[in-house]
C-alpha positions in Angstrom: -22.6 9.2 -24.3 -22.7 9.7 -20.5 -20.3 12.5 -19.4 -17.5 11.5 -17.1 -18.7 14.0 -14.5 -22.0 12.2 -14.4 -20.3 8.9 -13.9 -18.3 10.4 -11.1 -21.4 11.6 -9.4 -22.7 8.0 -9.3 -19.6 6.0 -8.4 -16.9 8.5 -7.6 -13.4 8.5 -8.9 -11.3 5.4 -8.2 -8.1 6.5 -10.0 -6.3 6.5 -6.6 -6.4 2.9 -5.5 -5.4 4.0 -2.0 -8.5 6.2 -1.8 -10.7 3.4 -3.1 -9.3 1.1 -0.4 -9.8 3.7 2.4 -13.4 4.3 1.2 -14.1 0.6 1.3 -12.8 0.2 4.8 -14.8 3.2 5.9 -18.0 1.7 4.6 -17.2 -1.7 6.1 -16.5 -0.2 9.5 -19.8 1.6 9.5 -21.7 -1.7 8.9 -19.8 -4.3 10.9 -20.2 -5.0 14.6 -17.4 -4.3 17.0 -16.5 -5.8 20.3 -14.8 -3.6 22.9 -12.1 -5.5 24.8 -11.7 -4.0 28.3 -8.4 -5.2 29.6 -7.8 -5.4 33.3 -4.4 -4.5 34.6 -3.6 -8.2 35.3 -4.7 -9.3 31.8 -2.5 -6.6 30.2 0.5 -7.7 32.3 -0.1 -11.3 31.3 -0.3 -10.4 27.7 2.9 -8.4 27.9 4.7 -11.3 29.6 3.6 -13.7 26.9 5.0 -11.3 24.3 8.4 -10.6 25.9 11.0 -12.8 24.3 9.1 -13.2 21.1 10.7 -12.2 17.9 9.5 -10.8 14.6 11.3 -11.8 11.4 10.6 -8.6 9.7 13.0 -9.6 6.9 10.0 -9.6 4.5 9.9 -5.8 5.1 13.6 -5.2 4.7 14.4 -4.0 1.2 15.9 -6.7 -1.0 14.9 -9.7 1.1 11.2 -10.0 0.3 9.9 -13.6 0.9 13.4 -14.9 2.0 13.8 -16.4 5.5 16.4 -14.7 7.6 18.2 -15.4 10.9 18.7 -11.8 11.7 16.9 -9.9 14.4 13.6 -8.0 13.9 14.0 -5.7 10.9 17.7 -6.1 11.0 17.7 -4.5 14.5 19.3 -6.3 17.4 17.4 -6.7 20.7 19.7 -4.2 22.3 18.9 -1.6 19.7 15.1 -2.3 20.0 15.3 -1.5 23.7 16.8 1.9 23.1 14.4 4.8 23.2 13.9 6.7 20.0 16.1 9.7 19.4 13.6 11.5 17.2 12.8 14.0 20.0 9.2 12.8 20.2 9.5 11.9 23.9 9.9 15.4 25.1 6.4 16.3 24.0 4.7 13.3 25.8 3.3 13.6 29.4 5.2 11.7 32.1 2.3 9.2 32.5 2.6 8.3 28.8 6.3 7.5 28.8 7.1 4.0 27.6 8.1 1.3 30.2 11.7 1.0 31.2 11.7 -2.6 29.9 10.8 -2.3 26.2 8.4 -4.8 24.6 9.7 -7.0 21.8 8.3 -6.6 18.3 5.3 -8.9 17.7 6.0 -12.5 16.7 4.8 -12.7 13.1 6.7 -15.4 11.3 7.4 -14.8 7.6 5.6 -17.5 5.5 8.2 -19.9 4.0 8.4 -19.9 0.2 6.5 -22.6 -1.7 8.7 -25.8 -2.0 8.5 -25.7 -5.8 8.5 -29.4 -6.2 5.5 -29.3 -8.5 6.7 -26.4 -10.6 5.1 -22.9 -10.7 1.4 -22.9 -9.9 -1.1 -21.5 -12.5 -2.3 -18.0 -11.8 -5.5 -16.1 -12.8 -4.8 -13.2 -15.1 -7.1 -10.7 -13.3 -7.2 -8.6 -10.2 -9.8 -8.7 -7.4 -13.2 -7.3 -8.1 -13.0 -4.6 -5.5 -9.6 -3.6 -6.7 -11.1 -3.0 -10.1 -14.2 -1.1 -9.2 -14.8 2.4 -10.4 -13.5 4.4 -13.3 -9.8 4.0 -13.3 -8.5 7.1 -15.1 -6.4 10.1 -14.2 -6.0 13.6 -15.5 -2.5 14.9 -16.1 -0.5 17.2 -18.3 1.9 14.3 -18.9 1.5 10.6 -17.9 5.0 10.7 -16.3 3.4 12.8 -13.5 1.2 9.8 -12.4 4.0 7.2 -12.8 6.0 8.9 -10.0 9.4 7.4 -9.1 8.7 3.9 -10.3 12.2 2.3 -10.9 11.0 0.2 -13.8 11.6 1.6 -17.3 10.6 0.3 -20.7 14.1 -0.7 -21.6 14.5 -2.8 -18.4 15.9 -6.3 -19.1 14.0 -8.5 -16.8 13.3 -12.2 -17.6 11.5 -13.1 -14.3 9.8 -11.5 -11.3 8.5 -13.1 -8.1 4.8 -13.8 -7.6 3.3 -14.2 -4.1 0.2 -15.9 -2.8 -1.9 -13.5 -0.7 -2.5 -15.5 2.5 -4.8 -12.8 3.8 -6.9 -13.2 0.6 -10.7 -12.9 0.8 -12.9 -12.5 -2.2 -15.0 -10.1 -0.1 -12.0 -7.8 0.3 -11.2 -8.5 4.0 -7.7 -8.9 5.3 -7.5 -11.8 7.7 -4.2 -13.5 8.5 -2.8 -12.2 11.8 -4.3 -13.5 15.0 -5.9 -11.2 17.5 -2.8 -11.6 19.8 -0.6 -10.5 16.9 -2.7 -7.5 16.1 -2.7 -6.4 19.7 1.1 -6.9 19.9 1.6 -5.0 16.7 -0.4 -2.0 18.0 1.5 -2.1 21.4 4.8 -2.1 19.6 3.8 0.8 17.4 2.7 2.7 20.5 6.1 2.0 22.1 7.9 3.4 19.0 5.8 6.5 19.4 6.9 6.8 23.0 3.7 5.9 24.7 1.4 3.0 25.6 -1.9 1.6 24.3 -4.8 2.8 26.4 -7.8 1.2 24.7 -8.4 -1.3 21.9 -11.3 -2.3 19.7 -11.2 -5.2 17.3 -12.8 -4.7 13.9 -14.8 -7.9 13.2 -16.4 -9.3 10.0 -20.1 -9.6 9.8 -21.2 -12.8 8.1 -23.8 -10.9 6.1 -21.1 -8.8 4.5 -19.3 -11.8 3.0 -19.6 -12.6 -0.7 -21.7 -15.8 -1.3 -18.7 -17.7 -2.6 -16.5 -16.9 0.4 -15.3 -20.2 1.8 -12.5 -19.2 4.1 -14.3 -16.9 6.5 -17.4 -17.5 8.6 -17.9 -14.1 10.2 -16.7 -12.9 13.6 -13.0 -12.9 12.6 -11.0 -9.9 13.5 -9.6 -8.3 10.4 -8.0 -5.4 12.3 -7.6 -3.5 15.5 -8.2 0.1 16.4 -6.0 1.3 19.3 -5.8 4.6 21.1 -2.6 5.5 23.0 -2.3 7.3 26.3 -0.9 10.2 24.3 -4.0 10.3 22.1 -2.5 8.7 18.9 -4.8 6.5 16.8 -3.3 3.2 15.5 -5.1 0.8 13.1 -3.4 -2.5 12.4 -4.8 -4.7 9.7 -4.9 -8.5 9.3 -2.3 -8.5 6.5 0.3 -6.6 8.5 -0.3 -3.1 7.3 -0.8 -0.1 9.6 -2.2 3.4 9.6 -1.2 5.8 12.4 -2.6 9.3 13.1 -0.7 11.3 15.6 -2.4 13.0 18.6 -0.7 16.2 17.6 0.5 16.9 14.0 4.2 17.5 13.8 5.0 20.9 12.3 7.5 21.5 9.6 9.8 24.6 9.3 8.4 27.4 7.2 10.9 26.6 4.5 8.8 23.5 3.6 5.3 23.1 2.4 3.4 20.0 3.5 -0.3 20.8 3.7 -3.4 19.1 2.4 -6.0 21.7 1.7 -9.0 22.0 -0.5 -7.6 25.0 -2.3 -6.3 24.9 -5.9 -2.6 24.0 -6.0 -0.4 25.3 -8.8 1.3 22.8 -11.1 4.9 22.2 -9.9 4.1 22.5 -6.2 4.3 18.7 -5.7 8.0 18.9 -5.9 8.2 21.5 -3.2 6.1 19.3 -0.9 8.3 16.3 -1.7 11.1 18.3 -0.1 9.1 18.3 3.1 9.0 14.5 3.0 12.8 14.4 2.7 12.9 16.6 5.8 10.7 14.2 7.7 12.8 11.2 6.7 15.9 12.9 8.2 14.2 14.4 11.2 12.3 11.2 12.3 14.6 8.5 10.9 14.9 6.6 14.2 11.2 6.4 14.8 10.4 5.5 11.2 13.0 2.7 11.3 11.6 1.3 14.5 8.0 1.4 13.3 8.6 -0.1 9.9 11.6 -2.5 10.4 13.2 -0.8 7.4 16.8 0.6 7.5 18.5 3.7 6.0 15.3 5.7 5.6 17.4 8.9 5.3 18.4 7.7 1.9 15.0 6.7 0.7 13.6 8.1 -2.6 10.5 10.2 -2.3 7.6 9.1 -4.6 4.8 11.5 -5.4 2.6 10.4 -8.2 -0.1 13.0 -8.9 -3.1 13.8 -11.0 -5.5 16.7 -11.2 -9.2 17.5 -10.9 -11.3 19.1 -13.6 -10.5 22.5 -12.0 -6.8 21.8 -12.1 -6.5 21.0 -8.4 -3.5 18.8 -7.6 -4.1 15.4 -6.0 -0.9 13.9 -4.8 0.2 11.0 -2.5 3.6 11.2 -0.8 5.6 8.1 0.1 9.2 6.9 0.2 11.0 3.7 -0.6 14.6 2.3 -0.8 15.7 2.8 -4.4 18.9 0.9 -4.2 20.1 -2.6 -5.0 19.3 -4.7 -8.1 16.5 -3.6 -10.4 14.3 -6.5 -9.0 15.0 -5.4 -5.4 14.1 -1.8 -6.3 10.8 -2.9 -8.0 9.8 -5.0 -4.9 10.7 -2.1 -2.6 8.6 0.3 -4.6 5.6 -2.0 -4.7 5.8 -3.6 -1.2 7.8 -1.6 1.3 6.7 2.0 1.2 6.2 4.5 3.9 3.2 6.8 3.1 3.0 10.3 4.7 -0.2 12.0 5.6 -0.2 15.8 5.5 -2.3 17.9 7.9 -5.4 19.5 6.5 -4.9 23.2 7.1 -1.5 23.5 8.6 2.1 22.9 7.5 2.5 19.7 9.4 2.8 15.9 9.3 -0.3 14.2 10.8 0.4 10.5 10.3 1.9 7.6 8.5 0.9 4.5 6.6 3.0 1.3 6.7 1.5 -0.7 3.8 3.8 -3.7 3.3 1.7 -6.8 2.7 4.6 -9.3 2.5 4.3 -10.5 6.1 1.1 -12.2 4.9 2.4 -13.3 1.5 4.0 -16.6 0.4 6.5 -16.5 -2.4 5.4 -19.0 -5.1 8.5 -18.6 -7.3 10.0 -16.4 -10.0 7.8 -16.4 -13.1 8.9 -15.7 -16.7 7.7 -12.3 -18.1 6.4 -11.3 -21.5 8.0 -8.2 -23.0 6.4 -4.7 -23.0 6.1 -5.1 -26.8 4.1 -8.3 -26.4 1.9 -6.7 -23.7 1.3 -3.8 -26.1 0.2 -6.2 -28.8 -2.2 -7.9 -26.4 -3.6 -4.5 -25.4 -4.2 -3.5 -29.0 -6.1 -6.7 -29.8 -8.4 -6.1 -26.8 -6.8 -8.5 -24.3 -6.6 -6.3 -21.2 -8.1 -5.7 -17.8 -9.7 -2.3 -17.1 -12.7 -0.6 -15.6 -12.9 2.2 -18.3 -16.2 1.9 -20.2 -15.8 1.4 -23.9 -17.9 4.5 -24.6 -15.0 6.5 -23.2 -12.5 5.0 -25.7 -12.2 6.5 -29.2 -14.5 4.3 -31.4 -14.4 1.7 -28.5 -11.0 0.6 -29.7 -7.5 1.3 -28.4 -5.2 2.7 -31.2 -1.5 2.6 -31.0 -1.2 6.4 -31.3 -3.4 6.8 -28.2 -1.0 4.8 -25.9 0.8 7.6 -24.0 3.0 5.5 -21.7 3.5 2.2 -19.9 5.0 1.1 -16.6 5.1 -2.1 -14.5 3.3 -2.5 -11.1 2.1 -5.1 -8.7 -1.6 -4.9 -7.6 -1.7 -5.3 -3.8 -5.3 -4.5 -2.9 -6.8 -7.0 -0.4 -9.1 -8.9 -2.9 -6.1 -10.0 -5.0 -5.4 -13.8 -4.6 -1.9 -13.3 -6.0 0.5 -10.4 -6.0 1.8 -10.5 -9.5 3.2 -7.9 -11.9 1.1 -6.1 -14.6 2.0 -3.8 -17.4 0.0 -0.6 -16.8 -0.8 1.3 -20.0 -2.0 4.9 -20.1 -4.4 5.5 -23.0 -5.4 9.0 -23.9 -9.2 9.4 -23.9 -11.1 11.7 -26.2 -12.4 14.0 -23.5 -12.5 17.7 -23.6 -11.3 19.3 -20.3 -11.7 22.9 -19.1 -8.1 23.4 -18.1 -5.7 24.1 -21.0 -3.1 21.3 -21.5 -4.8 18.9 -19.1 -5.5 15.5 -20.6 -7.5 12.4 -19.5 -5.8 9.0 -19.5 -7.5 5.6 -18.9 -5.4 3.0 -17.1 -5.4 -0.5 -18.7 -3.6 -3.6 -17.3 -2.0 -6.5 -19.1 -0.6 -9.4 -16.9 3.2 -9.4 -17.2 3.5 -13.1 -16.4 3.8 -15.3 -19.5 0.5 -16.6 -20.7 1.4 -20.3 -20.2 1.1 -19.7 -16.4 -2.3 -17.9 -16.7 -5.5 -20.0 -16.5 -7.9 -17.4 -17.8 -6.0 -14.9 -19.9 -5.1 -15.3 -23.6 -1.6 -15.6 -24.9 -0.4 -13.2 -27.7 -1.5 -14.5 -31.1 1.5 -13.0 -32.9 -0.5 -10.2 -34.5 0.3 -6.5 -34.1 -3.0 -5.4 -35.5 
């Protein structure tokens, strides 16, 4: 049997879906052509004048209102509040020339897609996830599976009969994210620059090369902009994507007090240090709450729950992702917040500092199809045991090629939101212990197996439970 280390050498680990997505985007950006847009002062002024007065119904980003139209201002913030400079203290470190204009720009006009009318009932779904979202060997190494589940608000005793499903309007079978127009992408970058206390200095659209599309792709023709890369006068780097997500790297990392630890290094991290670093994220939520609320359209970030799912390498090195979400409201609202409205924090490489943020909500480019009935965790477990699951774990890595009940170490519920997913729908995620001997005492390997949580009567290509527990 091929050793897992050998497989990693060939395809790399894809246990962290965020890492997988970043690697895909890096490879694409190397291969696709780009067009530099050199804006004259007149063109920039005209673009700004066109954007002034526009509004952004960011209610899809506001916790608890996903997919629901709203008459409130952008992100629940009035136009007077938007015009106020951030009180995060960021302005004091920006050169005079990079100060934001006296008249603040409005947030970009990105209407929230209206929900499906529902006159023909709930549409049929496909019980799978996108091909690129499932590439690689999806397994993690932990001492206990709860470490990788993080702060997911769903628990096995949750009493949920339905959950919403969304159509990904930025869907592409090739994995590209195209929904926002070039004007909206530029406006999004300019608004983020304003929130940082500076202006956009240069832009570059990231365009799709036709030869990089999958043969069956019928929505894209090549040449479309799936994102924009902007550099600010202060030196910040902003990437806005066609599904509404953003990644921002600051010109200068923002240091944390010595009482906190927030560093991403290549040294071995002791078990238990993740909790110490999570305290650093809590500090950032309090210190930069005004700026974070302006950037994201979310409210009350000081009270957000820090999420830090983590796993380990063969040598015991800790790999952890830090994010935060609003863990309040109904259970459904908390689940949607956890999966769709997170703030992700990037630690500096070799210093105790915060170097950037990810705003990964995809709901601005998603249409709610309706609330779908769910199967129970017990039914999903039965489907798993009879071999009806979705996974990228080779059968050679499973004991006897079969999943046994005693090997199931835990279960949680997640939405898969990678770009190649046509629908954002819930899955039960099962952790199955694999018969792999690891060098670090107490460390175990767990494969991750997915079973659609939506009732089988609404799935066109996934079997329903046959009633057997064998």
